[in-house]
C-alpha positions as semicolon CSV with decimal commas, in nm:
position;residue;x (nm);y (nm);z (nm)
1;M;3,083;-0,782;-1,685
2;A;2,914;-0,939;-1,415
3;T;2,649;-0,801;-1,224
4;A;2,483;-0,825;-0,896
5;E;2,134;-0,757;-0,709
6;L;2,080;-0,703;-0,321
7;G;1,950;-1,007;-0,174
8;P;1,571;-1,025;-0,083
9;V;1,456;-0,957;0,280
10;L;1,453;-1,327;0,424
11;K;1,253;-1,276;0,733
12;Q;1,058;-0,943;0,814
13;R;1,143;-0,815;1,167
14;F;0,976;-0,548;1,392
15;F;1,120;-0,320;1,690
16;D;0,918;-0,128;1,923
17;A;0,975;0,271;1,968
18;N;1,317;0,220;2,170
19;G;1,436;0,020;1,865
20;V;1,418;-0,304;2,043
21;P;1,334;-0,649;1,887
22;L;0,944;-0,679;1,949
23;A;0,938;-1,016;2,135
24;G;0,574;-1,146;2,106
25;G;0,462;-0,868;1,938
26;L;0,120;-0,893;1,721
27;L;0,116;-0,805;1,348
28;N;-0,266;-0,794;1,269
29;T;-0,301;-0,800;0,866
30;Y;-0,656;-0,661;0,753
31;A;-0,775;-0,584;0,380
32;A;-0,672;-0,228;0,301
33;G;-0,891;0,044;0,428
34;T;-1,093;-0,173;0,652
35;T;-1,053;-0,413;0,974
36;T;-1,161;-0,747;0,768
37;P;-0,891;-0,992;0,835
38;L;-0,666;-1,080;0,512
39;A;-0,465;-1,365;0,523
40;T;-0,098;-1,362;0,476
41;Y;0,137;-1,662;0,417
42;T;0,438;-1,834;0,599
43;D;0,596;-1,905;0,256
44;Q;0,614;-1,825;-0,125
45;G;0,391;-2,101;-0,205
46;A;0,094;-1,962;-0,007
47;G;-0,028;-2,302;0,128
48;T;-0,002;-2,220;0,515
49;P;-0,166;-1,892;0,615
50;N;-0,015;-1,722;0,914
51;A;-0,223;-1,675;1,225
52;N;-0,398;-1,339;1,202
53;P;-0,245;-1,166;1,449
54;I;0,095;-1,315;1,340
55;V;0,265;-1,384;1,672
56;L;0,661;-1,217;1,648
57;D;0,938;-1,487;1,764
58;S;1,158;-1,389;2,047
59;G;1,372;-1,188;1,803
60;G;1,063;-0,987;1,679
61;Y;1,108;-1,194;1,328
62;C;0,807;-1,367;1,130
63;N;0,789;-1,480;0,775
64;L;0,552;-1,285;0,602
65;W;0,470;-1,341;0,261
66;L;0,181;-1,133;0,091
67;G;-0,117;-1,232;-0,166
68;A;-0,194;-1,028;-0,450
69;S;-0,435;-0,790;-0,283
70;S;-0,374;-0,478;-0,054
71;Y;-0,297;-0,467;0,292
72;K;-0,358;-0,258;0,629
73;F;-0,142;-0,351;0,878
74;V;-0,149;-0,277;1,252
75;L;0,168;-0,364;1,471
76;T;0,080;-0,389;1,855
77;D;0,306;-0,481;2,162
78;S;0,215;-0,847;2,340
79;L;-0,040;-0,644;2,529
80;S;-0,197;-0,487;2,222
81;N;-0,077;-0,154;2,263
82;A;-0,050;0,017;1,927
83;I;0,289;0,086;1,746
84;F;0,183;0,188;1,409
85;T;-0,063;0,110;1,134
86;V;0,014;0,112;0,784
87;D;-0,219;0,106;0,480
88;N;-0,247;0,040;0,116
89;V;0,039;-0,213;0,119
90;Q;0,043;-0,423;-0,186
91;S;0,313;-0,690;-0,280
92;I;0,520;-0,683;-0,618
93;A;0,290;-0,962;-0,755
94;G;0,014;-0,741;-0,675
95;K;0,134;-0,446;-0,852
96;I;0,211;-0,653;-1,137
97;T;-0,141;-0,782;-1,168
98;A;-0,285;-0,445;-1,141
99;A;-0,069;-0,272;-1,392
100;L;-0,129;-0,557;-1,642
101;S;-0,507;-0,545;-1,605
102;A;-0,490;-0,134;-1,631
103;F;-0,250;-0,226;-1,951
104;Q;-0,517;-0,443;-2,100
105;A;-0,783;-0,224;-2,025
106;N;-0,588;0,068;-2,191
107;V;-0,513;-0,116;-2,486
108;L;-0,851;-0,292;-2,523
109;G;-1,029;0,030;-2,465
110;G;-0,823;0,209;-2,730
111;L;-0,963;-0,049;-2,961
112;Y;-1,294;-0,118;-2,889
113;T;-1,605;0,125;-2,763
114;R;-1,723;-0,122;-2,530
115;I;-1,608;-0,454;-2,357
116;V;-1,831;-0,735;-2,235
117;G;-1,721;-0,942;-1,947
118;S;-1,802;-1,066;-1,610
119;A;-1,913;-0,855;-1,333
120;A;-1,555;-0,903;-1,161
121;Q;-1,390;-0,769;-1,484
122;V;-1,650;-0,465;-1,501
123;T;-1,523;-0,395;-1,113
124;A;-1,161;-0,443;-1,184
125;G;-1,171;-0,192;-1,470
126;T;-1,114;-0,454;-1,769
127;A;-1,460;-0,488;-1,888
128;T;-1,719;-0,189;-1,940
129;D;-2,041;-0,382;-1,948
130;S;-2,159;-0,729;-1,786
131;T;-2,412;-0,790;-2,045
132;I;-2,414;-0,765;-2,432
133;A;-2,708;-0,592;-2,412
134;G;-2,578;-0,316;-2,171
135;A;-2,300;-0,275;-2,433
136;I;-2,521;-0,230;-2,732
137;S;-2,728;0,016;-2,511
138;N;-2,399;0,241;-2,472
139;C;-2,301;0,230;-2,819
140;V;-2,428;0,433;-3,140
141;S;-2,442;0,364;-3,496
142;G;-2,070;0,254;-3,619
143;N;-1,916;0,131;-3,288
144;N;-1,764;-0,164;-3,178
145;I;-1,774;-0,442;-2,917
146;L;-1,526;-0,736;-2,789
147;I;-1,719;-0,994;-2,611
148;L;-1,449;-1,160;-2,346
149;P;-1,467;-1,556;-2,265
150;G;-1,770;-1,650;-2,048
151;T;-2,101;-1,729;-2,079
152;Y;-2,376;-1,455;-2,164
153;T;-2,753;-1,586;-2,121
154;E;-2,928;-1,358;-2,298
155;N;-3,074;-1,269;-2,646
156;P;-2,859;-0,983;-2,789
157;N;-3,065;-0,781;-3,054
158;I;-2,850;-0,527;-3,312
159;A;-3,055;-0,276;-3,463
160;I;-2,766;-0,039;-3,514
161;K;-2,471;-0,078;-3,753
162;L;-2,215;-0,232;-3,504
163;T;-1,906;-0,497;-3,515
164;I;-1,906;-0,750;-3,258
165;E;-1,621;-0,979;-3,192
166;G;-1,607;-1,247;-2,950
167;S;-1,307;-1,486;-2,814
168;G;-1,364;-1,791;-3,000
169;G;-1,554;-2,109;-2,876
170;G;-1,481;-1,989;-2,497
171;C;-1,731;-1,662;-2,576
172;I;-2,071;-1,845;-2,516
173;I;-2,408;-1,645;-2,566
174;S;-2,662;-1,866;-2,439
175;G;-2,953;-1,760;-2,645
176;S;-3,050;-1,630;-2,999
177;I;-2,891;-1,338;-3,173
178;T;-3,134;-1,103;-3,405
179;F;-3,001;-0,836;-3,649
180;A;-3,313;-0,607;-3,683
181;S;-3,382;-0,313;-3,872
182;G;-3,118;-0,049;-3,876
183;S;-2,848;-0,302;-3,843
184;D;-2,707;-0,270;-4,227
185;Y;-2,336;-0,366;-4,251
186;S;-2,307;-0,471;-3,916
187;Y;-2,057;-0,736;-3,851
188;L;-2,008;-1,060;-3,623
189;R;-1,726;-1,299;-3,566
190;G;-1,583;-1,507;-3,308
191;I;-1,900;-1,631;-3,082
192;R;-2,062;-1,963;-3,002
193;T;-2,443;-1,945;-2,944
194;T;-2,661;-2,203;-2,825
195;Q;-2,968;-2,084;-3,008
196;S;-3,038;-1,936;-3,361
197;I;-2,892;-1,652;-3,553
198;T;-3,137;-1,422;-3,749
199;L;-3,105;-1,175;-4,005
200;N;-3,444;-1,007;-4,059
201;S;-3,626;-0,897;-4,362
202;G;-3,490;-0,535;-4,450
203;V;-3,163;-0,567;-4,339
204;N;-2,869;-0,510;-4,562
205;G;-2,513;-0,635;-4,596
206;V;-2,441;-0,787;-4,260
207;I;-2,137;-1,017;-4,244
208;V;-2,104;-1,319;-4,023
209;E;-1,836;-1,514;-3,985
210;E;-1,644;-1,762;-3,764
211;V;-1,931;-1,887;-3,578
212;F;-2,047;-2,201;-3,391
213;L;-2,415;-2,323;-3,368
214;A;-2,539;-2,557;-3,132
215;S;-2,653;-2,867;-3,263
216;G;-2,955;-2,854;-3,433
217;K;-2,996;-2,452;-3,418
218;T;-3,044;-2,284;-3,738
219;F;-2,924;-1,947;-3,934
220;I;-3,198;-1,744;-4,060
221;D;-3,117;-1,539;-4,336
222;N;-3,380;-1,332;-4,484
223;S;-3,159;-1,016;-4,522
224;T;-3,018;-0,876;-4,858
225;G;-2,677;-0,887;-4,999
226;S;-2,510;-1,033;-4,649
227;M;-2,222;-1,238;-4,619
228;V;-2,180;-1,550;-4,458
229;S;-1,863;-1,765;-4,396
230;G;-1,733;-2,023;-4,159
231;I;-2,074;-2,124;-3,939
232;Q;-2,020;-2,463;-3,801
233;E;-2,281;-2,638;-3,610
234;T;-2,110;-2,816;-3,266
C-alpha cells in the first residue's frame, strides 16, 4: 500500500499579536543563549546568508534555513517592538549531528578508558583528552586509550601497562615514544611517528605492530620478550 508524508514548510510566515501577517517585521537570529548574531540562509545550499535581522516581506514571509548550530530568535515589528523570543532552536540536521556525536562518545566511551582528540572534540564530548600525555596521566595499569586522527606534538612516555590504539596513517605523533619501566605487556598499534620508538631495558613483553616510522628514524628495542611486527619506514 502506498504511503504519503506531510509536505515541508516551504516558507516561514510570522504574525503580530492580533494574527495579522507581520509585514516588514524583523527576525533577529543569534547563537542560543546569547546576543551574538548567527547566520541563517536563504536556501538549503547555505550559500547565501540572510540579512540579520531578516526583514519579512509584505505577507510576513521569509526564507529561513538553519545551520547545524542552536539559535535564539527575537521577532519584532518594523519599529523594533518585541513580539516574542524563542531560544535553543536547532535544525533537524543539527539534532542529528548532536545525536551522532553523543552516540560516538557513548560507544567509544564504552570501549576505551580515554579517547585522545582535538580540543574541539574534547569540548564536543567525543574525546576525553587533547594530549596523549594527559590521557596517560588519567589511566591506571591495564587501561586502554584510543587516539583519534590528528597530529599530536609530544613525546609520550609509557610507564604503566596500557593498550594504545591509533587510527592508522592519519594518527601522527610528532615526537618520540618511549616504553619505560613499569610498561610491561603494553600494546601499541596503528600510529605514525616522526621520531623514534624506544623500548627501554628492563621492560618485558611489549607488543608493537602496524606502526609507520618516519624515514631515517629508528626502532630501539632493549626490552626482553617483546614482539614487533608490521613496522614500516615512510
